[in-house]
C-alpha positions in Angstrom: 89.9 9.7 44.5 89.5 11.8 47.6 86.0 12.9 48.5 86.0 16.5 49.7 83.3 16.4 52.4 80.8 19.2 53.3 79.1 19.3 56.7 76.3 16.7 56.6 77.5 14.9 53.5 78.2 11.2 53.5 80.2 8.7 51.5 80.2 4.8 51.4 83.4 3.1 52.5 84.8 0.2 50.5 87.8 -0.2 52.8 87.5 -2.7 55.7 90.0 -1.1 58.0 89.7 2.6 58.1 92.2 5.0 59.6 90.7 8.3 60.8 93.4 10.9 61.1 92.8 14.3 62.8 95.3 16.9 61.7 96.0 20.5 62.8 98.8 23.1 62.7 100.6 23.6 66.1 102.1 26.9 67.2 102.2 29.3 70.1 98.9 29.5 71.9 97.6 26.4 70.1 96.1 23.8 72.5 97.0 20.2 72.4 94.2 18.3 70.6 93.1 14.7 71.3 91.0 12.4 69.1 88.6 9.9 70.7 86.0 7.4 69.6 82.6 6.5 71.1 80.9 3.2 70.0 77.2 3.6 70.1 74.6 0.9 70.5 71.0 0.7 69.1 69.8 3.4 71.5 72.4 5.9 70.3 74.4 5.7 73.5 77.4 3.7 74.7 76.7 0.3 76.2 79.4 0.9 78.9 82.4 3.1 79.6 84.5 0.5 77.7 82.9 1.9 74.5 85.0 5.1 75.0 88.4 4.9 73.2 90.7 7.7 74.1 94.3 8.4 75.4 93.9 6.6 78.7 91.9 3.7 77.3 93.5 3.4 73.8 91.9 0.1 72.7 88.4 -1.2 72.8 88.1 -4.6 74.5 87.2 -6.3 71.2 90.4 -5.0 69.7 88.5 -3.6 66.7 88.8 0.1 67.4 92.0 1.5 68.7 94.0 4.7 69.0 97.3 4.9 67.1 98.4 8.1 68.9 100.0 11.3 67.9 102.6 11.9 65.2 104.4 14.9 63.9 104.4 15.3 60.1 105.5 18.0 57.7 102.0 19.6 57.6 101.6 19.6 61.4 100.4 17.2 64.1 98.1 14.2 63.8 96.2 12.0 66.3 94.6 8.9 64.8 91.9 6.3 65.5 91.7 3.1 63.5 88.7 0.8 63.1 88.4 -2.8 61.7 84.8 -2.3 60.5 83.8 -5.9 59.7 84.9 -7.0 63.2 82.8 -4.3 65.0 80.1 -5.9 67.1 76.7 -6.1 65.3 74.9 -4.0 67.9 77.3 -1.1 67.4 75.7 1.0 64.7 77.8 4.2 64.9 81.3 5.2 65.8 81.7 8.8 66.7 85.1 10.5 65.9 85.6 13.2 68.5 88.2 16.0 69.0 88.8 17.7 72.3 91.1 20.6 73.1 91.7 20.3 76.8 89.4 23.2 77.8 90.7 25.6 75.2 88.3 26.7 72.4 88.7 25.5 68.9 89.0 29.0 67.4 92.6 28.7 68.5 93.2 25.5 66.5 94.2 26.3 62.9 93.8 24.0 59.9 91.7 21.4 61.7 91.0 18.5 59.3 89.8 14.9 59.4 91.1 12.5 56.8 90.0 8.9 56.3 92.4 6.4 54.8 92.2 2.7 53.7 94.7 1.3 56.3 95.5 -1.6 54.1 97.1 0.7 51.4 100.5 2.1 52.3 100.9 5.8 51.4 97.5 5.9 49.7 95.4 8.9 49.0 92.7 9.8 51.5 89.3 8.3 50.9 87.7 11.4 52.3 88.7 14.8 53.6 86.7 17.1 55.9 87.9 20.6 56.7 86.3 21.3 60.1 85.1 24.9 60.7 83.7 25.4 64.3 80.4 27.2 64.1 81.0 29.6 67.0 84.6 29.2 67.9 83.7 28.6 71.5 83.6 24.8 71.2 86.0 22.8 73.4 84.9 19.5 71.9 83.7 18.5 68.5 82.1 15.5 66.9 84.1 15.6 63.7 82.2 12.8 62.0 80.8 9.3 62.3 81.3 5.9 60.8 77.9 4.2 60.6 76.1 1.2 59.2 73.5 1.0 56.4 72.7 -2.7 56.1 76.0 -4.4 55.3 77.7 -1.2 54.2 79.7 1.2 56.3 79.6 4.9 55.5 81.2 8.1 56.8 79.3 11.3 57.5 80.9 14.7 58.1 79.4 16.4 61.1 81.4 19.1 62.8 79.0 19.4 65.8 80.4 21.3 68.8 80.1 21.3 72.6 81.0 24.3 74.7 81.2 22.2 77.8 84.0 20.1 76.5 84.5 16.3 76.5 82.6 16.1 79.8 79.4 17.4 78.2 79.8 15.3 75.1 80.6 12.1 77.0 77.7 12.6 79.4 75.2 13.1 76.5 76.2 9.7 75.1 76.0 7.8 78.3 79.6 7.8 79.7 79.6 7.6 83.5 81.4 10.7 84.9 82.6 11.1 88.4 81.1 14.5 89.3 83.6 15.0 92.1 86.4 15.1 89.5 87.4 18.7 88.9 89.6 17.8 85.9 88.5 17.4 82.3 85.7 14.7 82.3 86.8 11.1 82.0 85.1 7.8 82.8 85.1 7.4 86.6 86.9 4.1 86.3 89.8 5.5 84.2 92.9 7.1 85.7 93.8 10.7 84.9 96.2 11.6 82.1 99.8 10.7 82.8 102.5 13.4 83.5 104.0 15.3 80.6 106.1 13.1 78.2 105.0 10.0 80.2 107.6 10.5 83.0 107.0 11.6 86.6 108.4 15.1 87.2 111.2 15.6 89.8 110.2 17.0 93.2 113.5 18.6 93.9 116.6 19.7 91.9 119.3 17.1 91.4 122.9 17.8 92.7 125.0 20.1 90.4 126.7 18.1 87.6 125.3 14.9 89.0 127.7 14.6 91.9 126.8 14.8 95.6 127.7 18.2 97.2 130.6 18.2 99.7 129.6 18.5 103.4 131.2 21.2 105.5 134.2 20.3 107.5 133.3 20.1 111.2 134.9 22.7 113.5 136.7 21.3 116.5 135.9 22.1 120.1 137.5 25.0 121.8 140.7 23.1 122.7 144.1 24.7 122.1 145.7 21.3 121.4 143.0 20.3 118.8 144.2 19.9 115.2 142.3 18.9 112.1 143.4 15.6 110.6 145.8 15.8 107.6 144.0 16.1 104.2 144.8 13.5 101.5 144.9 14.2 97.8 141.6 15.6 96.4 139.8 13.8 93.6 138.5 16.0 90.8 135.7 14.5 88.8 135.8 14.6 85.0 
């Protein structure tokens, strides 16, 4: 049975390994969306920058929270975080599930939804589903929900809390060290920036036409009446 979540509602989780799948509908003018996770200690803040799991730091050092990455499905695009809840360190009481839209507001992201699955069940129904409706539309980062402990039980709470100053403002609020000289979207100071599109460096100049070197001009001889160009051999035509 799938629990349809309202903002502020919670549900206990019987699954030990939970897959949190953020889903949205792509299209013209729709920004790229990324999912991240912040592991919070007893004081409600991260213990170090290593507690931030995102596209440039996709796995927590414990190996118990990790990012599965993006996937295209029939209904749209997904980005996913998976958590092995029994293995999470005892002093971590909450795992925030965060969405960021690369500086573009979430009013341009249609059909934003967070689904939780039991990762041990192949093709199972979602444990919970939360249709995320930004309150103002001006948000550039959202806390979609949280996995949290109550005694020996893990629960999920639907949140949908927005930040208009993006991932930078959200991360700073929870104790991530941000390099203030960085003019790009906020990331931990010790983490490199996002790689080039598609993971490959972009060419700095155009390659030769058809992949072949271009012929060099034939030198013109000196002003000598007896000068003759050397005879030309047969020409090779590529195929």
